[in-house]
C-alpha positions as CSV (number, residue, x, y, z in Angstrom):
1,X,102.3,102.7,109.2
2,X,104.2,99.4,108.9
3,X,101.7,97.2,107.3
4,X,101.4,97.0,103.4
5,X,98.4,98.1,101.5
6,X,96.7,95.3,99.6
7,X,94.2,95.8,97.0
8,X,92.4,92.7,95.4
9,X,91.7,89.3,96.3
10,X,94.3,86.7,97.7
11,X,92.7,84.3,95.4
12,X,93.1,86.1,92.2
13,X,94.6,89.5,91.4
14,X,96.1,91.6,93.9
15,X,98.4,94.7,94.2
16,X,100.6,95.2,97.2
17,X,102.2,98.4,98.2
18,X,104.7,98.4,101.2
19,X,105.2,101.7,103.2
20,X,107.6,104.1,101.6
21,X,111.2,104.5,102.7
22,X,113.1,107.8,102.5
23,X,116.6,106.5,101.4
24,X,118.1,110.0,101.3
25,X,116.4,111.3,104.6
26,X,115.3,114.4,103.0
27,X,111.5,113.8,102.2
28,X,111.8,114.6,98.6
29,X,112.2,111.3,97.1
30,X,110.8,107.9,98.6
31,X,111.0,104.4,97.4
32,X,107.9,102.0,97.6
33,X,108.4,98.3,97.2
34,X,105.3,97.1,95.2
35,X,104.0,93.8,93.9
36,X,101.5,92.3,91.5
37,X,99.9,88.8,91.7
38,X,97.6,87.6,89.1
39,X,97.0,84.3,87.2
40,X,100.1,82.6,88.5
41,X,102.2,85.5,87.9
42,X,104.3,87.5,90.5
43,X,106.1,90.5,89.9
44,X,107.9,93.1,92.3
45,X,109.8,96.2,91.9
46,X,110.9,99.4,93.9
47,X,109.4,102.6,92.6
48,X,110.8,105.9,93.2
49,X,108.0,108.3,94.0
50,X,107.7,112.0,95.1
51,X,108.0,112.6,98.8
52,X,106.1,114.7,101.3
53,X,107.1,118.0,99.7
54,X,105.6,117.3,96.4
55,X,102.6,119.0,94.9
56,X,99.7,116.7,95.8
57,X,98.4,116.7,92.2
58,X,101.6,115.1,91.0
59,X,101.7,112.2,93.6
60,X,100.2,108.7,93.3
61,X,97.9,109.6,96.2
62,X,96.8,112.8,94.3
63,X,96.2,110.7,91.0
64,X,94.0,108.2,92.9
65,X,92.1,111.0,94.8
66,X,91.3,112.8,91.4
67,X,90.0,109.6,90.1
68,X,87.7,109.2,93.1
69,X,86.6,112.7,93.0
70,X,85.6,112.2,89.2
71,X,83.3,109.5,90.0
72,X,80.8,110.5,87.5
73,X,83.2,110.0,84.7
74,X,85.8,111.4,82.3
75,X,86.7,111.0,78.7
76,X,89.9,109.1,77.6
77,X,92.6,107.6,79.7
78,X,94.3,109.2,82.6
79,X,97.8,108.0,83.4
80,X,100.3,108.3,86.2
81,X,103.9,107.0,86.4
82,X,106.6,106.8,89.2
83,X,109.9,109.0,88.6
84,X,111.6,106.2,86.7
85,X,108.6,104.4,85.3
86,X,108.9,101.3,87.5
87,X,105.1,101.9,88.5
88,X,102.5,103.1,86.1
89,X,98.8,103.4,86.0
90,X,96.2,103.9,83.4
91,X,92.6,104.6,84.2
92,X,89.4,104.7,82.1
93,X,85.8,105.4,83.2
94,X,83.2,103.4,81.3
95,X,80.5,106.0,81.7
96,X,78.3,103.6,83.6
97,X,79.9,103.7,86.9
98,X,83.1,101.5,86.7
99,X,86.7,102.4,86.4
100,X,89.3,100.1,84.7
101,X,92.6,100.7,86.5
102,X,95.5,99.2,84.9
103,X,98.6,98.7,87.2
104,X,102.0,98.0,85.3
105,X,105.3,97.2,87.0
106,X,108.7,97.5,85.3
107,X,112.3,96.4,86.2
108,X,114.2,99.3,87.6
109,X,116.7,100.8,85.3
110,X,116.6,101.6,81.5
111,X,114.3,99.8,79.3
112,X,117.3,98.7,77.1
113,X,118.9,96.5,79.9
114,X,118.9,92.9,79.0
115,X,117.0,92.2,82.2
116,X,114.1,94.6,81.3
117,X,110.6,93.2,82.0
118,X,107.1,94.5,82.6
119,X,104.0,93.0,84.2
120,X,100.4,94.3,84.1
121,X,97.0,93.6,85.3
122,X,93.8,95.5,85.3
123,X,91.4,96.0,88.2
124,X,87.7,96.9,87.8
125,X,86.4,99.2,90.4
126,X,83.1,100.8,91.3
127,X,83.6,104.5,90.5
128,X,82.1,105.9,93.8
129,X,82.7,104.1,97.0
130,X,85.2,101.5,96.0
131,X,87.5,104.1,94.2
132,X,87.2,106.5,97.1
133,X,88.1,103.7,99.6
134,X,91.2,102.7,97.4
135,X,92.3,106.3,97.3
136,X,92.0,106.7,101.1
137,X,93.6,103.4,102.0
138,X,96.6,104.0,99.7
139,X,97.0,107.7,100.9
140,X,97.1,106.3,104.4
141,X,99.7,103.7,103.5
142,X,101.9,106.1,101.7
143,X,101.6,108.7,104.6
144,X,102.8,111.4,102.0
């Protein structure tokens, strides 16, 4: 797939994920360019993620699919982050059918760099069909 995955609304908050690249050519580690746009803010980073040989449960696709599968709810917060924390998620189910999905982007490199930054926005999704569609569309984009 060559088209980016876009979640959200062009006129408000949106998260964009570009198709993964395999910089080492071995299928174990991929890089994913990703962007957040919200309230006049634009942030972009490149995240290192597990490639095609990873256990599905540890991948971003697996994380999203587990949220969709548990549409009836869960207690507490579920989290996922890329290998070097450039991309992170936190998800909470409100017990009434909605999921708050926080998306955080960070500057590549160690947090102590003078150029360190982070950007975060929260999307509210319907826990059933909308979460299932997000998981399926993202998995298709990542192709992992």
